C-alpha positions in Angstrom: -1.6 12.2 -15.6 1.5 13.4 -13.9 4.8 13.9 -15.8 5.5 10.2 -16.5 4.2 7.8 -19.2 1.4 6.3 -17.1 -1.8 4.7 -18.4 -4.8 3.8 -16.2 -5.7 0.1 -16.2 -8.7 -1.4 -14.4 -7.9 -4.7 -12.7 -10.2 -7.7 -12.3 -11.4 -6.8 -8.8 -12.6 -3.4 -10.0 -9.6 -1.5 -8.5 -7.3 0.5 -10.8 -3.6 0.5 -11.4 -1.1 2.3 -13.6 0.8 0.9 -16.5 4.3 2.3 -17.2 3.9 2.4 -21.0 7.7 2.6 -21.6 8.3 -0.5 -19.6 5.1 -2.3 -20.4 4.7 -3.2 -16.7 1.9 -2.4 -14.3 2.3 -1.3 -10.7 0.0 -4.1 -9.5 -1.3 -7.5 -10.6 -4.0 -7.3 -13.3 -5.9 -9.9 -11.2 -6.6 -7.1 -8.7 -4.6 -4.3 -7.3 -6.6 -4.1 -4.0 -6.7 -7.8 -3.7 -3.0 -8.1 -4.1 -2.3 -5.4 -1.6 -4.4 -7.2 1.0 -3.5 -10.8 0.3 0.2 -10.3 -0.7 1.3 -7.6 1.7 -0.9 -6.6 4.6 -2.2 -10.1 5.4 1.0 -12.2 5.2 3.0 -9.7 7.3 0.4 -10.3 10.1 -0.3 -6.7 10.9 -3.8 -7.3 12.2 -2.6 -10.3 14.2 0.1 -8.3 15.8 -2.2 -5.3 16.5 -4.7 -7.6 18.3 -2.2 -9.6 20.3 -2.5 -9.4 24.1 1.0 -7.7 24.2 0.3 -5.6 21.1 2.6 -2.6 20.8 1.2 1.0 20.6 2.4 1.2 17.0 3.8 -1.0 14.2 6.5 0.2 11.8 6.2 -0.6 8.1 8.8 -0.2 5.3 7.1 0.0 1.9 9.5 -0.3 -1.0 7.7 1.2 -4.1 4.9 3.6 -3.1 3.2 3.4 -6.5 -0.5 4.1 -6.1 -0.5 3.6 -2.3 -2.7 0.5 -2.4 -0.3 -1.4 0.0 -0.4 1.5 2.4 -4.2 1.5 2.3 -4.3 -2.3 3.0 -2.0 -1.7 6.0 -4.5 0.9 7.4 -7.4 -1.5 6.9 -5.5 -4.3 8.7 -5.2 -2.3 11.9 -8.5 -0.5 11.7 -10.5 -0.8 14.9 -7.4 -1.7 17.0 -5.4 0.5 19.4 -2.3 0.2 17.2 -1.1 3.0 15.0 1.1 2.7 11.9 4.4 4.4 11.3 5.1 3.9 7.6 8.2 4.7 5.7 7.6 4.5 1.9 10.3 4.7 -0.8 9.5 6.0 -4.3 12.0 7.0 -7.0 9.5 8.7 -9.4 7.1 11.2 -7.9 5.2 11.2 -11.2 3.6 7.9 -10.4 2.2 9.3 -7.1 0.9 12.4 -9.0 -0.7 10.1 -11.6 -2.3 8.0 -8.8 -3.7 11.0 -7.0 -5.5 12.1 -10.3 -6.6 8.5 -10.9 -8.1 8.0 -7.5 -9.9 11.3 -7.7 -11.7 10.1 -10.9 -12.2 6.3 -10.4 -14.0 3.9 -8.1 -11.8 2.6 -5.3 -13.5 -0.8 -5.2 -14.7 -0.6 -1.6 -11.3 0.7 -0.3 -12.4 4.4 -0.1 -12.1 4.7 3.6 -8.5 3.6 3.5 -7.2 4.8 0.1 -8.5 8.4 0.6 -6.5 9.1 3.7 -3.4 7.7 2.0 -3.9 9.8 -1.0 -4.4 12.9 1.1 -1.2 12.2 3.1 0.8 11.5 -0.1 -0.5 14.8 -1.6 0.7 16.7 1.5 4.1 14.9 1.3 4.6 15.9 -2.3 3.9 19.6 -1.5 6.3 19.7 1.5 10.0 19.8 1.7 12.2 16.8 1.9 12.6 17.3 5.7 8.8 17.6 6.1 8.4 14.3 4.2 11.0 12.7 6.4 9.2 13.9 9.6 5.9 12.5 8.3 2.3 13.3 7.7 -0.5 12.2 10.0 -2.5 9.0 9.3 -5.7 7.8 10.8 -5.2 6.1 14.2 -2.4 8.4 15.3 0.4 7.2 13.0 2.4 8.9 10.3 3.5 8.5 6.7 7.1 9.2 5.8 7.8 9.5 2.1 11.4 9.2 0.9 11.8 10.3 -2.7 14.8 9.3 -4.9 16.9 6.2 -5.5 15.9 3.7 -2.8 19.4 2.5 -2.3 20.5 6.0 -1.4 17.5 7.0 0.7 17.5 3.8 2.7 21.3 4.0 3.2 20.9 7.5 4.7 17.7 6.6 6.7 17.7 7.3 10.4 14.7 6.7 12.7 12.5 9.8 12.9 13.0 11.8 16.1 9.6 10.9 17.6 10.3 7.2 17.4 11.6 5.6 20.6 15.4 5.8 20.8 15.5 2.0 21.4 13.4 1.2 18.3 14.1 -2.4 17.3 13.4 -1.9 13.6 10.6 -2.4 11.1 7.8 -4.9 11.9 6.8 -5.4 8.3 8.4 -4.9 4.9 6.5 -4.7 1.6 9.0 -5.3 -1.1 7.1 -4.2 -4.2 9.2 -2.5 -6.8 9.0 -3.3 -10.5 10.3 -6.8 -11.4 14.0 -7.7 -11.0 14.4 -7.7 -14.8 13.0 -4.2 -15.1 14.2 -2.5 -11.9 17.4 -4.5 -10.8 18.8 -1.9 -8.4 16.1 -2.6 -5.8 16.9 -6.3 -5.8 20.6 -6.0 -5.4 22.2 -8.0 -2.6 23.5 -5.0 -0.8 20.1 -3.3 -0.8 18.4 -6.4 0.5 21.1 -6.6 3.2 20.3 -3.0 4.3 16.6 -4.0 4.6 17.4 -7.0 6.7 19.5 -4.9 9.0 16.6 -2.6 9.6 14.1 -5.4 10.4 13.0 -6.1 14.0 12.9 -9.5 15.7 9.6 -11.2 14.8 9.2 -9.1 11.6 8.1 -10.3 8.2 9.0 -9.3 4.6 6.7 -10.2 1.8 7.3 -9.9 -2.0 5.6 -11.1 -5.1 8.6 -12.7 -6.7 9.8 -16.2 -6.3 13.0 -15.7 -8.3 15.8 -17.9 -7.0 18.3 -15.1 -7.2 16.1 -12.8 -4.9 15.5 -15.6 -2.5 19.2 -16.5 -2.3 20.1 -12.8 -1.7 17.5 -12.6 1.1 19.1 -15.7 2.7 22.6 -14.2 2.2 21.3 -11.1 4.0 20.7 -13.3 7.1 16.9 -13.9 6.7 14.9 -17.1 6.9 13.1 -17.6 3.5 9.8 -19.3 3.0 6.8 -19.6 0.7 4.5 -16.6 0.2 0.9 -17.1 -0.7 -0.6 -17.5 -4.1 -2.7 -14.5 -5.0 -5.4 -14.8 -7.8 -3.9 -16.6 -10.7 -0.3 -15.7 -9.8 2.2 -18.2 -8.5 3.6 -18.2 -5.0 5.5 -15.2 -3.7 8.2 -15.1 -1.0 8.2 -14.5 2.7 11.3 -13.7 4.8 12.0 -13.0 8.5 15.0 -12.7 10.8 13.8 -15.4 13.1 10.2 -16.7 12.4 9.3 -20.2 11.2 7.8 -19.8 7.7 6.0 -22.1 5.2 8.9 -24.3 4.0 10.4 -24.4 0.6 10.9 -27.9 -1.0 14.0 -29.5 0.5 15.8 -29.7 -2.8 15.0 -26.0 -3.6 16.1 -25.1 -0.1 19.5 -26.7 -0.5 20.0 -25.2 -3.9 19.3 -21.7 -2.6 21.6 -22.3 0.4 24.5 -23.0 -1.9 23.6 -20.0 -4.1 23.2 -17.8 -1.0 26.8 -18.6 0.0 28.0 -17.0 -3.3 25.8 -14.0 -2.7 27.1 -13.6 0.8 30.7 -13.6 -0.5 29.6 -10.9 -2.9 28.1 -8.8 -0.2 31.2 -9.1 2.0 33.3 -8.1 -1.0 31.2 -4.9 -1.6 31.2 -4.0 2.1 34.9 -4.6 2.4 35.7 -2.3 -0.5 33.8 0.6 1.1 
């Protein structure tokens, strides 16, 4: 499948993921790829709640770090299904071979009840791969009137160069939700660097939420150093808690001792960010 070393793996909820055989790490939790997408990303970032609010915007903007098989994107579509709110999704992926492998996998395997959401995502990703980099940046239509924008390459570079698509309002406040879902910090450290997380924070709108599966102290401290409020993310399946972050929302609180430890560590990370930015 594709040009990478990807192996199909059925997860416990009947959905499929891909295992990168060289790294020995799967793109999604083995407890359930579809379950994780819904309960770790689309749910905690409150997409449906936002879409159904009395003052709901006409569209919500999502930043997805690590396209992978597109399960998180499908869960986002499910979350706003039946509302008047469209999704504008920007998704970052370094290795197009994982998308190629996922398209082949989804064409052959059961989608565990997610067919109505995963199929449109797969079709949009296929069109993105066939198009030019400019066409990918401008986006491919999604159900509900939104668009999918695929940025291929090193996420640090593509996000540093990112500008709002021309059809977005000139006063766009930023992303409403961020799915931070690359491989683990030990395997893919560049996408957990303090400067990259700072760039994400700068692009987040007031009232937005970031969700990630990791509870690593270093990642949480770097999110805090980037200016975000950090709190507990939900437990999903048998996995431990993840992490939520926001520019301004009240989140499920960390234990006081852990909070103070992270605050001290965040100070060191902040000094590191300032040093990097000052050297540019």
